[in-house]
NUSEDREN-125895 format. One line per field, with one value per residue: x, y, z of N, C-alpha, C, O in turn; residue number from 1; residue in three letters. Coordinates in steps of 0.1 Angstrom, whole numbers, plus 5000, padded with zeros to 4 digits. Example, Ala and Ser with C-alpha at 12.3 -4.5 7.8 and 13.67 -1.06 7.14 Angstrom:
2
nX c(5132  5128)
nY c(4943  4978)
nZ c(5078  5071)
caX c(5123  5137)
caY c(4955  4989)
caZ c(5078  5071)
cX c(5132  5129)
cY c(4967  5000)
cZ c(5078  5079)
oX c(5142  5134)
oY c(4967  5011)
oZ c(5085  5080)
pami c(1  2)
zaba c(ALA  SER)
REM end
This chain:
80
nX c(9375  9380  9360  9339  9342  9344  9316  9305  9315  9302  9277  9278  9272  9288  9321  9350  9383  9384  9359  9364  9385  9371  9351  9369  9380  9357  9348  9369  9367  9344  9352  9374  9357  9342  9361  9372  9397  9432  9437  9461  9465  9443  9446  9469  9460  9440  9454  9471  9449  9440  9462  9458  9442  9451  9456  9430  9417  9431  9424  9397  9396  9408  9390  9366  9375  9376  9350  9340  9350  9343  9316  9317  9324  9299  9282  9291  9287  9261  9252  9255)
nY c(5993  6012  6029  6016  6015  6043  6047  6030  6044  6068  6062  6054  6064  6075  6078  6062  6053  6024  6017  6025  6009  5986  5985  5987  5961  5945  5952  5944  5917  5910  5914  5894  5873  5876  5873  5894  5904  5893  5876  5886  5910  5923  5924  5939  5964  5971  5970  5995  6012  6014  6026  6053  6067  6088  6107  6114  6121  6145  6161  6161  6176  6202  6209  6213  6233  6255  6259  6266  6290  6304  6305  6321  6345  6352  6355  6376  6396  6396  6406  6432)
nZ c(6685  6704  6699  6709  6735  6744  6737  6759  6779  6778  6785  6811  6844  6862  6861  6872  6880  6884  6871  6846  6838  6839  6820  6797  6800  6795  6771  6757  6759  6746  6718  6719  6719  6698  6678  6664  6661  6669  6698  6713  6701  6709  6737  6739  6729  6750  6772  6764  6763  6791  6802  6796  6814  6833  6817  6805  6829  6832  6811  6816  6840  6835  6814  6833  6849  6830  6825  6848  6854  6830  6839  6861  6850  6835  6855  6869  6848  6849  6872  6870)
caX c(9373  9380  9345  9328  9346  9338  9302  9301  9318  9292  9265  9281  9266  9301  9333  9361  9395  9379  9350  9369  9391  9362  9345  9379  9379  9343  9347  9381  9362  9335  9361  9378  9345  9337  9373  9373  9412  9436  9437  9471  9462  9431  9450  9478  9450  9432  9468  9472  9439  9442  9475  9453  9433  9455  9454  9416  9413  9437  9415  9382  9397  9409  9375  9358  9380  9372  9335  9335  9355  9331  9302  9318  9322  9286  9275  9296  9280  9245  9250  9258)
caY c(5987  6025  6037  6010  6020  6057  6045  6027  6055  6079  6058  6053  6076  6080  6072  6063  6045  6011  6014  6027  5997  5973  5987  5984  5946  5939  5954  5935  5903  5910  5914  5881  5862  5879  5871  5907  5904  5882  5877  5893  5926  5930  5927  5950  5974  5970  5977  6007  6022  6017  6036  6066  6071  6100  6116  6116  6129  6159  6167  6166  6187  6216  6214  6218  6247  6264  6259  6273  6303  6311  6307  6332  6357  6354  6357  6391  6406  6395  6413  6448)
caZ c(6700  6712  6698  6718  6751  6744  6740  6770  6789  6776  6792  6824  6850  6869  6856  6880  6875  6883  6860  6833  6833  6837  6806  6787  6799  6791  6754  6749  6760  6735  6710  6718  6716  6682  6670  6658  6660  6676  6712  6714  6696  6717  6749  6738  6729  6764  6780  6759  6766  6804  6805  6791  6824  6838  6806  6804  6841  6832  6804  6824  6852  6824  6808  6843  6853  6822  6825  6862  6850  6821  6846  6870  6841  6832  6868  6872  6840  6851  6886  6865)
cX c(9373  9365  9336  9331  9341  9321  9297  9303  9307  9278  9266  9276  9277  9311  9346  9374  9388  9369  9355  9376  9383  9354  9356  9377  9367  9343  9356  9376  9352  9344  9367  9368  9342  9349  9375  9388  9419  9438  9449  9470  9454  9438  9460  9469  9445  9444  9471  9462  9440  9453  9470  9443  9436  9455  9439  9411  9418  9430  9403  9385  9399  9397  9366  9363  9378  9358  9333  9340  9348  9317  9304  9319  9310  9280  9281  9290  9265  9243  9250  9244)
cY c(6001  6032  6029  6014  6032  6056  6040  6036  6068  6075  6056  6064  6082  6071  6072  6054  6028  6009  6016  6014  5985  5973  5985  5966  5940  5942  5946  5921  5901  5908  5899  5871  5863  5877  5883  5909  5895  5886  5887  5909  5930  5931  5938  5965  5978  5976  5991  6018  6025  6025  6052  6072  6086  6109  6121  6124  6146  6167  6173  6176  6202  6217  6219  6231  6257  6269  6268  6287  6310  6314  6319  6344  6362  6359  6373  6400  6405  6405  6430  6452)
cZ c(6708  6709  6707  6734  6753  6745  6753  6781  6789  6784  6806  6833  6858  6865  6866  6875  6874  6873  6849  6827  6833  6824  6797  6788  6794  6775  6749  6750  6750  6721  6707  6714  6703  6674  6659  6652  6667  6690  6716  6713  6706  6733  6749  6737  6742  6771  6779  6766  6781  6808  6804  6802  6830  6829  6805  6817  6840  6822  6810  6835  6843  6820  6821  6848  6844  6821  6839  6859  6842  6829  6855  6862  6838  6843  6871  6863  6844  6861  6880  6860)
oX c(9366  9359  9326  9323  9335  9314  9286  9296  9304  9270  9256  9277  9277  9311  9352  9372  9388  9369  9350  9374  9388  9352  9351  9373  9369  9338  9354  9380  9352  9340  9367  9370  9339  9348  9378  9391  9412  9441  9446  9473  9456  9434  9459  9472  9445  9442  9472  9465  9440  9452  9477  9436  9427  9453  9436  9402  9412  9430  9399  9376  9392  9393  9359  9355  9378  9354  9324  9333  9346  9310  9295  9315  9308  9273  9273  9286  9258  9234  9244  9242)
oY c(6002  6039  6035  6015  6034  6063  6043  6036  6075  6083  6055  6075  6094  6059  6083  6048  6022  5999  6009  6010  5974  5963  5981  5959  5930  5933  5939  5912  5890  5898  5894  5863  5853  5880  5881  5915  5886  5897  5896  5917  5940  5940  5947  5975  5990  5987  5999  6029  6037  6031  6061  6081  6095  6120  6133  6132  6156  6179  6184  6184  6211  6228  6229  6239  6269  6280  6276  6296  6322  6324  6327  6354  6374  6369  6381  6410  6415  6413  6439  6463)
oZ c(6718  6718  6713  6742  6764  6752  6757  6791  6799  6789  6813  6827  6860  6867  6867  6865  6863  6865  6840  6816  6828  6818  6787  6778  6788  6768  6739  6742  6745  6714  6696  6705  6696  6662  6647  6642  6672  6693  6724  6722  6712  6740  6758  6743  6744  6776  6788  6772  6785  6819  6809  6798  6832  6833  6804  6817  6844  6823  6809  6839  6846  6823  6819  6852  6848  6817  6839  6862  6845  6827  6856  6868  6838  6841  6875  6868  6842  6860  6887  6856)
pami c(1  2  3  4  5  6  7  8  9  10  11  12  13  14  15  16  17  18  19  20  21  22  23  24  25  26  27  28  29  30  31  32  33  34  35  36  37  38  39  40  41  42  43  44  45  46  47  48  49  50  51  52  53  54  55  56  57  58  59  60  61  62  63  64  65  66  67  68  69  70  71  72  73  74  75  76  77  78  79  80)
zaba c(MET  LYS  GLY  ASP  VAL  VAL  GLU  LYS  LEU  GLU  MET  ALA  LYS  GLU  VAL  SER  GLU  PRO  VAL  TYR  LYS  GLU  ILE  ILE  ASP  SER  VAL  SER  THR  GLU  TYR  VAL  LYS  GLY  LYS  LYS  ALA  SER  ARG  GLU  GLU  ILE  GLU  GLU  LEU  ALA  LYS  ASP  LEU  LYS  LYS  HIS  TRP  LYS  THR  LEU  THR  GLY  VAL  ALA  LYS  THR  ALA  LYS  ARG  ASP  ILE  VAL  SER  SER  ALA  LYS  LYS  VAL  ALA  LYS  LYS  ALA  LYS  ARG)
REM end
């Protein structure tokens, strides 16, 4: 299920918290229909995945900060 969520997140143009939760809900619905696990297990996993939104945004902010920092260093060297 996590792999399917990641796949849909990669295809999304922009990811906000509502979009993230909607993707999780759609994937979990597909899993319930396909009877790939019990409804209770799927609901518990979906609930757990939704809790990770803040973690994901923190990781993204750190990555963005690192990229901006690296770009500034390259720009300084190019000016020399």
